[in-house]
C-alpha positions as CSV (number, residue, x, y, z in Angstrom):
1,M,-39.3,0.7,38.2
2,T,-38.5,2.5,34.9
3,P,-41.7,3.2,32.9
4,E,-41.9,1.8,29.4
5,T,-41.7,4.2,26.5
6,P,-44.4,4.1,23.8
7,A,-41.9,2.6,21.4
8,A,-41.1,-0.2,23.8
9,R,-44.8,-1.2,24.0
10,E,-45.1,-1.5,20.2
11,S,-44.8,-5.0,18.7
12,P,-41.7,-5.7,16.6
13,A,-43.9,-6.3,13.6
14,R,-45.4,-2.8,13.8
15,L,-42.0,-1.3,14.2
16,W,-40.7,-3.1,11.1
17,L,-43.8,-2.0,9.2
18,A,-43.3,1.6,10.2
19,A,-39.7,1.4,9.0
20,L,-40.3,-0.4,5.7
21,L,-43.6,1.3,4.6
22,P,-41.9,4.5,3.2
23,L,-39.3,2.3,1.4
24,L,-42.0,0.1,-0.2
25,L,-43.9,3.1,-1.3
26,L,-40.7,4.6,-2.8
27,A,-40.0,1.4,-4.6
28,G,-43.5,1.5,-6.1
29,L,-43.1,5.1,-7.2
30,L,-39.8,4.1,-9.0
31,V,-41.5,1.3,-10.8
32,V,-44.2,3.6,-12.0
33,M,-41.6,6.2,-13.2
34,L,-39.7,3.5,-15.1
35,K,-42.9,2.3,-16.8
36,T,-44.2,5.7,-17.8
37,M,-40.8,7.4,-18.4
38,P,-42.2,11.0,-18.1
39,S,-38.8,12.4,-19.2
40,D,-39.2,10.9,-22.7
41,A,-42.1,13.4,-23.4
42,L,-39.6,16.3,-23.0
43,R,-37.2,15.0,-25.6
44,S,-37.5,16.3,-29.1
45,D,-38.3,13.8,-31.8
46,G,-35.2,12.4,-33.4
47,A,-32.9,13.9,-30.7
48,P,-29.7,11.9,-30.5
49,P,-29.1,9.8,-27.3
50,V,-26.7,11.1,-24.6
51,E,-23.5,9.1,-25.0
52,R,-20.7,9.0,-22.5
53,L,-18.3,6.2,-22.8
54,S,-15.4,5.9,-20.4
55,I,-12.3,3.9,-21.4
56,Q,-11.2,2.6,-18.0
57,R,-8.0,0.8,-19.0
58,A,-5.9,-0.3,-21.9
59,V,-4.1,-3.6,-21.6
60,L,-1.3,-4.4,-24.0
61,T,-0.8,-8.1,-24.7
62,A,1.2,-10.1,-27.2
63,D,-1.9,-10.4,-29.3
64,G,-2.9,-6.7,-29.3
65,I,-4.8,-4.1,-27.3
66,V,-7.6,-4.8,-24.9
67,L,-9.8,-1.9,-23.8
68,S,-12.1,-1.9,-20.8
69,V,-15.1,0.3,-21.6
70,L,-17.9,1.6,-19.3
71,N,-21.1,3.4,-20.4
72,D,-21.3,6.4,-18.0
73,G,-24.3,7.9,-19.8
74,P,-28.0,7.4,-19.2
75,D,-28.8,6.0,-22.7
76,A,-27.7,2.8,-24.4
77,V,-24.6,3.0,-26.6
78,T,-23.7,0.8,-29.5
79,I,-20.0,0.5,-30.3
80,A,-19.7,0.4,-34.1
81,Q,-16.0,0.8,-35.1
82,V,-12.5,1.1,-33.7
83,V,-9.8,3.3,-35.1
84,V,-6.1,2.8,-34.0
85,D,-3.6,5.4,-35.2
86,D,-6.0,6.7,-37.8
87,A,-6.6,3.2,-39.3
88,Y,-9.9,1.3,-38.9
89,W,-9.3,-2.0,-37.2
90,S,-11.2,-5.2,-36.6
91,F,-12.2,-6.0,-33.0
92,S,-14.2,-8.4,-30.9
93,T,-16.1,-7.9,-27.7
94,E,-16.3,-9.7,-24.3
95,G,-19.6,-8.4,-23.0
96,G,-21.3,-7.2,-26.2
97,S,-21.2,-4.0,-28.2
98,V,-24.4,-2.6,-26.9
99,L,-24.0,-1.1,-23.4
100,R,-26.7,0.2,-21.2
101,H,-26.2,2.6,-18.3
102,L,-23.1,1.4,-16.3
103,G,-22.7,-1.5,-18.7
104,R,-19.2,-2.8,-19.3
105,T,-17.4,-4.6,-22.1
106,R,-13.9,-5.4,-23.2
107,L,-12.8,-4.7,-26.7
108,V,-10.1,-7.1,-28.0
109,I,-8.2,-5.3,-30.9
110,P,-5.5,-7.5,-32.7
111,Y,-3.3,-4.4,-33.4
112,P,0.5,-4.9,-33.7
113,W,1.5,-2.2,-31.2
114,V,5.2,-1.1,-31.0
115,E,7.0,-1.1,-27.7
116,G,8.0,2.4,-26.6
117,E,5.8,4.1,-29.1
118,A,2.6,6.2,-28.5
119,H,-0.7,4.9,-29.9
120,V,-4.2,6.5,-30.1
121,V,-7.3,4.4,-30.0
122,K,-10.7,5.8,-31.0
123,I,-14.1,4.2,-30.4
124,L,-16.9,5.2,-32.8
125,T,-20.5,4.7,-31.7
126,S,-23.5,4.0,-34.0
127,T,-24.3,7.7,-34.0
128,G,-20.8,8.7,-35.1
129,T,-19.7,10.0,-31.7
130,T,-16.0,9.5,-31.1
131,F,-14.2,8.6,-27.8
132,E,-10.4,8.7,-27.7
133,H,-7.8,7.1,-25.5
134,E,-4.1,7.7,-25.8
135,I,-1.4,5.2,-24.8
136,P,1.6,7.5,-24.2
137,V,4.2,4.7,-24.0
138,A,3.4,1.2,-25.2
139,L,4.6,-1.4,-22.7
140,R,3.5,-5.0,-22.1
141,T,1.0,-4.9,-19.3
142,P,2.2,-7.0,-16.3
143,E,0.3,-10.2,-15.7
144,P,-0.2,-11.7,-12.2
145,D,2.7,-14.2,-12.1
146,A,5.6,-14.8,-9.7
147,R,8.1,-12.6,-11.6
148,H,5.8,-9.5,-11.5
149,L,4.8,-10.1,-7.9
150,L,8.5,-10.2,-7.0
151,A,9.2,-7.1,-9.0
152,F,6.4,-5.1,-7.3
153,T,7.5,-6.5,-3.9
154,L,11.0,-5.1,-4.5
155,I,9.6,-1.8,-5.6
156,G,7.5,-1.6,-2.4
157,L,10.6,-2.5,-0.3
158,Y,12.7,0.2,-2.0
159,V,10.0,2.9,-1.9
160,G,8.2,2.2,1.4
161,V,9.7,-0.3,3.8
162,I,13.4,0.5,3.6
163,P,13.1,4.4,3.5
164,V,10.8,4.3,6.6
165,A,13.2,2.0,8.4
166,L,16.1,4.4,7.6
167,G,14.1,7.3,9.0
168,L,13.6,5.4,12.3
169,L,17.4,5.5,12.7
170,W,16.9,9.2,13.7
171,Y,15.5,8.0,17.1
172,P,18.9,8.3,18.9
173,L,19.1,11.9,17.8
174,A,15.5,12.6,18.7
175,S,15.9,11.1,22.2
176,R,18.8,13.4,23.0
177,L,17.0,16.6,22.3
178,G,15.9,19.1,25.0
179,R,12.3,20.4,25.4
180,T,12.7,23.1,22.7
181,G,14.5,20.7,20.4
182,L,11.7,18.1,20.8
183,D,9.1,20.8,20.0
184,V,11.0,21.7,16.9
185,L,11.1,18.0,15.9
186,L,7.4,17.6,16.4
187,A,6.8,20.8,14.3
188,V,9.0,19.3,11.6
189,T,6.8,16.2,11.7
190,I,3.7,18.3,11.3
191,G,5.3,20.1,8.4
192,L,6.1,16.7,6.8
193,L,2.6,15.4,7.3
194,L,0.9,18.6,6.1
195,F,2.8,18.2,2.8
196,L,1.6,14.6,2.5
197,L,-1.9,15.8,3.3
198,I,-1.9,18.4,0.5
199,D,-0.2,16.0,-1.9
200,A,-2.8,13.2,-1.2
201,A,-5.7,15.6,-1.4
202,H,-4.5,17.1,-4.7
203,E,-3.9,13.7,-6.3
204,G,-7.1,12.2,-4.9
205,I,-9.3,15.1,-6.2
206,E,-7.4,15.0,-9.6
207,K,-8.1,11.2,-9.9
208,A,-11.7,11.7,-8.7
209,G,-12.3,14.2,-11.5
210,A,-11.1,11.6,-14.0
211,L,-13.6,9.0,-12.8
212,P,-16.9,8.5,-14.7
213,G,-19.5,10.9,-13.3
214,S,-21.7,8.0,-12.1
215,F,-19.1,7.0,-9.5
216,Q,-19.2,10.5,-7.9
217,G,-15.4,10.6,-7.5
218,V,-15.2,13.7,-5.3
219,A,-17.9,12.4,-2.9
220,L,-16.0,9.0,-2.7
221,F,-12.8,10.8,-1.9
222,V,-14.4,12.9,0.8
223,A,-16.2,10.0,2.3
224,G,-13.0,8.0,2.5
225,A,-11.1,10.9,4.1
226,A,-13.9,11.5,6.7
227,G,-14.2,7.8,7.4
228,A,-10.5,7.4,8.1
229,Y,-10.4,10.6,10.2
230,L,-13.3,9.5,12.4
231,T,-12.1,5.9,12.7
232,L,-8.6,6.9,13.8
233,E,-10.1,9.4,16.2
234,W,-12.2,6.6,17.7
235,V,-9.2,4.2,17.8
236,G,-7.1,6.8,19.6
237,A,-9.8,7.5,22.2
238,W,-10.2,3.8,22.7
239,L,-6.5,3.2,23.2
240,R,-6.3,6.1,25.7
241,Q,-9.3,4.7,27.6
242,R,-7.7,1.3,27.8
243,R,-4.5,2.8,29.1
244,A,-6.3,4.8,31.7
245,G,-8.1,1.6,32.9
246,A,-5.4,-1.1,32.7
247,R,-2.2,0.5,31.5
248,A,-2.0,-2.1,28.7
249,A,-2.1,0.1,25.6
250,G,1.2,2.0,26.1
251,S,2.0,5.6,26.8
252,P,0.4,8.6,25.1
253,G,3.5,8.9,23.0
254,A,3.4,5.3,21.9
255,I,-0.3,5.6,21.0
256,L,0.4,8.7,19.0
257,A,3.4,7.0,17.2
258,L,1.1,4.1,16.3
259,L,-1.5,6.4,14.9
260,V,1.2,8.2,12.9
261,A,2.4,4.9,11.5
262,V,-1.1,3.9,10.5
263,G,-1.7,7.2,8.8
264,I,1.6,7.0,6.9
265,G,0.8,3.4,6.0
266,L,-2.5,4.3,4.5
267,H,-0.8,7.1,2.6
268,N,1.9,4.8,1.4
269,F,-0.7,2.3,0.2
270,G,-2.1,5.0,-2.1
271,E,1.5,5.8,-3.2
272,G,2.0,2.1,-4.0
273,L,-1.2,2.2,-6.1
274,A,0.2,5.1,-8.1
275,I,3.5,3.5,-8.7
276,G,2.0,0.1,-9.7
277,A,-0.6,1.8,-12.0
278,A,2.1,3.9,-13.6
279,F,4.0,0.8,-14.7
280,A,0.8,-1.1,-15.6
281,L,-0.5,1.8,-17.8
282,G,2.8,2.4,-19.5
283,E,3.3,5.8,-17.9
284,A,6.6,5.1,-16.1
285,A,9.2,5.3,-18.9
286,L,11.5,6.7,-16.3
287,G,10.6,4.1,-13.7
288,T,13.9,4.1,-11.9
289,L,13.8,7.9,-11.4
290,L,10.3,7.6,-10.1
291,I,11.4,5.0,-7.5
292,L,14.4,7.0,-6.5
293,G,12.2,10.1,-5.9
294,F,9.7,8.2,-3.8
295,T,12.6,6.6,-1.8
296,L,14.1,10.0,-0.9
297,H,10.6,11.4,-0.3
298,N,9.6,8.6,2.2
299,T,12.8,8.5,4.3
300,T,11.5,11.5,6.3
301,E,8.4,9.5,7.2
302,G,10.3,7.4,9.7
303,L,11.2,10.7,11.5
304,A,7.5,11.5,11.8
305,I,6.9,8.1,13.5
306,V,9.7,8.3,16.1
307,A,9.1,12.0,17.1
308,P,6.2,11.3,19.5
309,I,8.3,8.6,21.4
310,A,11.5,10.6,21.5
311,R,11.2,10.8,25.4
312,E,10.7,7.1,25.8
313,R,12.7,4.0,25.4
314,P,10.9,1.8,22.9
315,S,12.3,-1.6,22.1
316,V,13.8,-2.5,18.8
317,A,10.8,-4.8,18.2
318,T,8.4,-1.8,18.8
319,L,10.3,0.4,16.3
320,A,10.4,-2.5,13.8
321,R,6.6,-3.0,14.2
322,L,5.9,0.7,13.6
323,G,8.2,0.7,10.6
324,L,6.4,-2.2,9.1
325,I,3.0,-0.6,9.7
326,G,4.1,2.5,7.9
327,G,6.0,0.8,5.0
328,V,4.6,-2.6,4.1
329,P,1.3,-1.2,2.7
330,T,3.4,0.2,-0.1
331,I,4.0,-3.4,-1.3
332,A,0.3,-4.2,-1.2
333,G,-0.5,-1.0,-3.1
334,A,2.0,-1.8,-5.8
335,W,0.5,-5.2,-6.2
336,L,-3.0,-3.9,-6.5
337,G,-2.0,-1.0,-8.7
338,G,0.2,-3.0,-11.0
339,L,-1.8,-6.2,-11.4
340,V,-5.4,-5.3,-10.7
341,Y,-5.6,-1.6,-11.5
342,S,-8.8,0.1,-10.3
343,P,-9.2,3.9,-10.5
344,V,-12.1,3.7,-8.0
345,A,-9.9,2.0,-5.5
346,A,-7.2,4.5,-6.1
347,V,-9.5,7.4,-5.2
348,L,-10.9,5.7,-2.2
349,F,-7.5,4.8,-0.7
350,L,-6.1,8.3,-1.4
351,G,-9.1,9.6,0.6
352,L,-8.4,7.2,3.4
353,G,-4.7,8.3,3.4
354,A,-5.6,12.0,3.4
355,G,-8.1,11.6,6.3
356,A,-5.7,9.5,8.3
357,I,-2.9,12.1,8.0
358,A,-5.2,14.9,8.8
359,Q,-6.2,13.2,12.1
360,V,-2.6,12.5,12.9
361,V,-1.7,16.2,12.4
362,V,-4.5,17.1,14.8
363,Q,-3.3,14.5,17.4
364,I,0.3,15.8,17.3
365,S,-0.9,19.4,17.6
366,R,-2.9,18.5,20.7
367,Q,0.1,16.9,22.2
368,M,2.3,19.9,21.6
369,A,-0.3,22.3,22.9
370,G,-0.5,20.4,26.2
371,G,-3.9,21.9,27.1
372,R,-3.1,25.4,25.9
373,P,-4.5,26.9,22.7
374,V,-2.8,25.4,19.7
375,A,-2.2,28.8,18.0
376,E,-0.4,30.0,21.1
377,R,1.9,27.0,21.2
378,F,2.8,27.4,17.6
379,A,3.5,31.1,17.8
380,T,7.1,30.7,18.7
381,A,10.1,31.2,16.3
382,P,11.7,27.7,16.8
383,V,8.3,25.9,16.2
384,M,7.6,28.0,13.1
385,V,11.0,27.3,11.7
386,G,10.6,23.6,12.3
387,L,7.1,23.6,10.7
388,F,8.4,25.3,7.5
389,A,11.5,23.2,7.5
390,G,9.5,20.0,7.5
391,F,7.3,21.3,4.7
392,A,10.4,22.5,2.7
393,V,12.1,19.1,3.0
394,M,9.1,17.3,1.6
395,Y,8.6,19.9,-1.1
396,G,12.2,19.4,-2.2
397,T,12.1,15.6,-2.3
398,G,8.7,15.7,-3.9
399,M,10.1,17.6,-6.9
400,L,12.0,14.4,-7.8
401,V,8.7,12.4,-7.7
402,G,6.7,14.9,-9.8
């Protein structure tokens, strides 16, 4: 008979009390701090408040400009005036003009903006502090209706679904390669994914830096990346365990191809967010060129999906399913980015995409190593050529996007 531990002999009420007591004491301490505000004694008399307004988004409608504003500072801020293109302009608020910490409001400015022109909007607080927002190219902000949903769906098809499907057509070539050729193909895949990883990390950290400080953008990006990496690591281990027990989850190559498709899908969701937001924010004056660049850029992603199953005979339905997993998230991202733009969501999903791709790179490297040290497996001329070729291809097509 297994002896009971001291914790098992404790009553549930005592265990709950032990868990909650520190939290209750902490809550009491916070209440005392808020009542006494000891930091106020360190402020000089007459010192101005710390004001940090963040203009989250500018929506252009037929009636004017609507700004979404967030108070990122610790002190209350009063919005006093609005200046558009060096002219003071009337405005109304939806949420009030006095914002406490993390308070939000919408400023409705009946300004006759001009399509295709640049406009500069400035917010003046009651202390005279100025916060500026530039609209580089004034375009009517898409509204959630059937026409715009269809437009963003077509963009997602052109940018994500169709290019990935075209890349899957390299399967017959991949299936005819010898051992060395397959190693080179897997190395090309790793090169492709490494570029996507660097691209997602760069864009994610850049957008994280633009978030209001209260949102801790870099921490959010890193948390999303770590969460996606660990989740895919667990999913891969679970699928392999199922296969070992019941042979119901597919071959190792099929599992890896699925993980690659999921990683690419998460990355393409972030890509769709970027495209949709560019149109919504009036930053895609050359929208067709942007779409063409992403289309060329994403065609190689289908190759990354089929490389792990080049030695197998997947059905057309399996290839189609993998292609949809990798490509369809682009449509959902374009919807969210174009119709309900959220910079916080963009940072989070870019982090998820980066973590997923990093995990897929590790998985493919393990498969190539075959139990040997990864560095030893990569230290061959054909593999190194494939690695750099994959990176170079993505770099070249990425120039059209940037």
